[in-house]
Every structure is written in C-alpha cells, then in structure tokens.
N, C-alpha and C positions, 0 to 999 in steps of 0.2 A: 769572510768566506761566503756567507749568505748573499751579500750584495753582489759578489762576482757571479754566483750561480743565477741569481735573478736577472742580472744583465745578460748572461749567456742565453737565457730563455728568450728574451726579447730579440736578441740578435738573430736567432734562428727564425723567428717569425718574419723578419724582414726579407727572408729569401723569397717571399711571395710578392715582393714589391713589383709593381708594374711601372716603376719610376721613369724618369725622363731620359736616362742614358740608353742608347740603342743597344749597346753590348749587353746590358743587364736584361732588357726586355726581350731581346730576340731569342725566341725558342724556349724560354723558361716557362714551364707551367707547373701547376701545383703537384702533379703526380711525380715530377722530378725532385721536388723538395721533400716529399715524404720519405721517411726512413731514418736510418742512423747516420749521425755525424760525429766526428771527433773535433774538438776545439784544440787546435794544434799550436796556436800563437795568439798572444794578446799584446796590446799596447794601451796604456791608460795614464791619465793624469791624476787619478785618485790617489790620495796619500795612503789609504789603506792598501791598495794594490801595490804601490811602490814599496811599502814596508814588507809585504808578504810575497812578492813576486818570485823570489828564489825558492820558495816552498811549494809553489803551485805545480801541478802535473796536468796532463791532458784530461779534460772532462769529456763527457759524452752527452748527446741529446738524441731523442727520437721524436720525430715530427709526424703527427697524424693529421691529415686534412679532414675537417668535419664539414657538415653541410653549411651552405651560405658562406664558405670561405674562412670560417673560424678554424682555429688550430688548437690541437692538444699537444703539448710538448712535455715529454718526460725527461728528467735529467738524472745523471749520475756524476757527482762531483767528489773527487778524492780529497780528503782532508786528514789532518793528523788524528782526528777522532774516528776515522773510518769513512766508509762510502756514504755520502749524503744523497738520498734519492728524494725527488719531489716531482710534481707535475702541476701544470696550470693550463687553463683554457684562455685563449686570447681572441678577442673579437676585433673585427675591422672597425675603425672609427668613423668611416665615411670620408676620410681624407685619403687620397690615393697613396697606398703603400704604408699606411700607419695602422698599428695595432695597439690595443689597450687591454689590460687585465685589471679590473677594479681593485682587487686585493693586492696588486703589485705596485700601484702608484703610476704616475705619469712618466713614461719613457718613450723616446722617439728613436726609431732605427731606420737605417738606409743601407741598401746594398751598393757598395762602390764598384765591385767587379765580381763576376761569376761566369762560369760556363754552364751553370745549371745542373751539372751532373757530378763533377768531381771536387769542386772547391767553391767557396764564396768568401769574399772579404766584406765585412759588415761594420758600419760605423754606428755607434749608439751614443745618445746624449740623454742625460736626466739631471734633474735638480734635486740635491740632497742638502738639507740644512742651509738653504739659500744659495748654494754654490752649484754651478753647472759643471757636471763631470762628463768626461768623454772616454770612450773605449773603442778600440778597433780590434776586430777578431778575425782569425783565419779558420774557417771550417773546411774539413776534408772528409771524404768518405772513408779514407784509410788513415792510419797513424803516420804515414810517410807522405810528404809533399815533395815535389820536384824542386831543385834549386831555383828554377825559374819562378815558380809560384811563391817560394819563400822570399825571393828578391822583390817580386811584385808587392807582396805584403809590406816589406820594409820600405819600399819606395812610397807606397800610399800612406804609410804611417808618417813618414817625413813630410809629405805634402799636407798632412793634417797637423803638423807642428809637434809631433811626438819626437823626443830625443832618443838616442840609443839606450839611455838608462831607463826609458819608459817602455821599451820593447822587449818581449820575452818569447822565445820559441820554447814551448813546453815539452818537458821530457815525457816519454812514453810511460804508460802504466797499464797493467793487466788486471789489477785487483778490483776495479770499479767500472761496471758496465751498465748500460740501460736495459740489458736483458732482464726481464722480470720486474722492471720498474713500474 
C-alpha cells in the first residue's frame, strides 16, 4: 500500500510537466495544478498492485506549489488499517518535467493527457529490486469522471501495454480525505 501511495505522489508531481506534447503543455500552469485531486483509476504491472487491486479505493492528494517550482504533496490513502496520511516535498531535477524526492527514491513521471483543470492521465516508471515497474493513473477534481475520460484512460492504458486485468476503476470512498493532512 505504501508503494502505491508513494507512486501516487510522484504522479501528481508530473502534472507540472512542460513536456513535448502540445495538448499537455497548452494552457497548463502551476496554479491549475494546485489543490485537491481524486485518484479514480489505476493500471499497473506491479505484482503487489495486481494482488491488492480489488481492495483499493480512491485516494486523494493535495498539491501546493512552492517557490522555485517545487511541490508539497499531501496524501490520504484508504487502507484496511485506516486512512494513511503523508506528505512529501518534490524538487525539479533539472530535466524538463522530472521531479525527485531524495527520501522517496528515483521515480520518473510523465503526463500523457490533461486538460489542466478537471483530469490528468499520468504514466510513472520506477525501478524496485532491479525490476522496472509501470503505473498509469487517472486524476480527477471530482470522484466522478465522464464516460469519455474513463474510455480515454483505458485507451491510453492499452497503448502502454496494460491488459484489462491490470486496469482498475477505483470505487468511491468518503472516510479518507486530504482535509487536515
């Protein structure tokens, strides 16, 4: 569960990417990224995720933009043991669109699609125990996404070689929020 939470953090950071895709960069600024996000869907090739995916519920994150483009991200992740809250500071690495938190290890994130206001689809890669793991996430300002955005997420997941078994639309939850995190 901690691995999923830490990966979610880095994915939110990627919303600041100034990446190469016009759709991602057009009109997206840091002020639009700040605030609360619901993590409404995941796709992953991690064995840990695949074992636990049916137990997962929507998580939340709150992004605060700090000076020099660094980010403070607070999380609320529901788990069988209760609501797990944490926060981290992420710094730009000097590589366009990449962020790093020394205590969190090396992870790379990339925005595949966003309107900068209501949703973002984020791809993350990291190496754990010598194996490269991938995760795709759908972030939304609300707990509900349109059928078109859900379909876009699934399409992008398939383009990244995730199978139907690796994709999970997360159920709503009310008991775990970033408020007060």
